[in-house]
C-alpha positions as CSV (number, residue, x, y, z in Angstrom):
1,M,242.1,143.7,175.6
2,E,242.2,143.0,171.9
3,I,245.1,141.1,170.3
4,S,246.3,139.8,166.9
5,V,248.1,136.5,166.7
6,D,250.1,135.3,163.8
7,L,250.5,131.5,163.6
8,T,252.7,129.3,161.5
9,L,252.3,125.5,162.0
10,S,255.0,123.2,160.7
11,P,254.4,119.5,161.2
12,L,257.7,117.7,160.6
13,Q,256.3,114.6,158.9
14,N,255.3,113.5,155.4
15,D,251.5,114.1,155.8
16,Y,252.0,117.6,157.0
17,E,249.3,119.2,154.7
18,K,246.5,117.3,156.4
19,H,247.6,118.6,159.9
20,I,247.9,122.2,158.7
21,I,244.5,122.0,157.0
22,D,242.9,120.5,160.2
23,F,244.4,123.3,162.3
24,I,243.2,126.1,160.0
25,K,239.7,124.6,159.8
26,A,239.5,124.6,163.6
27,L,240.5,128.3,163.6
28,R,237.9,129.1,160.9
29,N,235.2,127.4,162.9
30,S,235.8,129.6,165.9
31,E,234.0,132.8,166.8
32,F,237.2,134.8,166.0
33,T,238.2,136.7,162.8
34,V,240.7,134.7,160.8
35,I,242.8,135.9,157.9
36,E,245.0,133.5,155.9
37,N,247.9,134.0,153.6
38,P,250.4,131.5,152.0
39,L,252.9,131.8,154.9
40,S,250.8,132.1,158.1
41,T,247.3,132.5,159.6
42,Q,246.2,135.4,161.7
43,I,243.5,135.3,164.3
44,F,242.1,138.3,166.1
45,G,240.0,138.7,169.3
46,D,239.8,139.3,173.0
47,Y,242.9,138.1,174.9
48,D,240.9,136.3,177.6
49,K,238.8,134.4,175.1
50,L,241.4,133.8,172.3
51,M,244.3,132.5,174.3
52,P,242.4,129.6,176.0
53,F,241.0,128.7,172.6
54,L,244.4,128.7,171.0
55,N,245.8,126.7,173.9
56,T,243.2,124.0,173.3
57,E,243.7,123.9,169.5
58,I,247.5,124.0,169.6
59,K,247.4,121.1,172.1
60,R,245.0,119.1,169.9
61,S,247.2,119.7,166.9
62,F,250.4,118.6,168.7
63,E,248.6,115.5,170.0
64,N,247.9,114.5,166.4
65,T,251.5,114.8,165.1
66,D,254.8,113.2,165.9
67,I,256.8,116.4,165.8
68,S,255.5,119.8,165.1
69,V,256.8,123.4,165.3
70,L,254.4,126.3,165.9
71,T,255.6,129.9,165.5
72,M,253.4,132.5,167.2
73,K,253.6,136.3,167.3
74,V,251.2,138.2,169.5
75,V,250.4,141.9,169.1
76,K,248.5,143.9,171.7
77,T,245.9,145.4,169.3
78,N,243.4,144.1,166.8
79,R,244.9,144.6,163.4
80,S,242.3,142.7,161.4
81,D,241.3,145.9,159.5
82,Y,244.8,146.8,158.5
83,E,245.3,148.0,155.0
84,P,248.7,149.1,153.6
85,S,248.9,152.8,152.8
86,F,251.7,152.5,150.3
């Protein structure tokens, strides 16, 4: 089953940028399709492969910050080729 995941990482500390960059670089270095915008990062792929990968990377990110918030939306379809029609 293909999924789309929208992620927003918000480390609650002064050096937040470094932690966000490290997280995005880990996503980029994966086998999955990644699309970034100024507010969030989307990653697309097979549920059974993508979710364990995200579990590992989210945990790694959390271990490297004092306090962090991660907002995640999961859609049951691969929307990586979405283009607005308006």
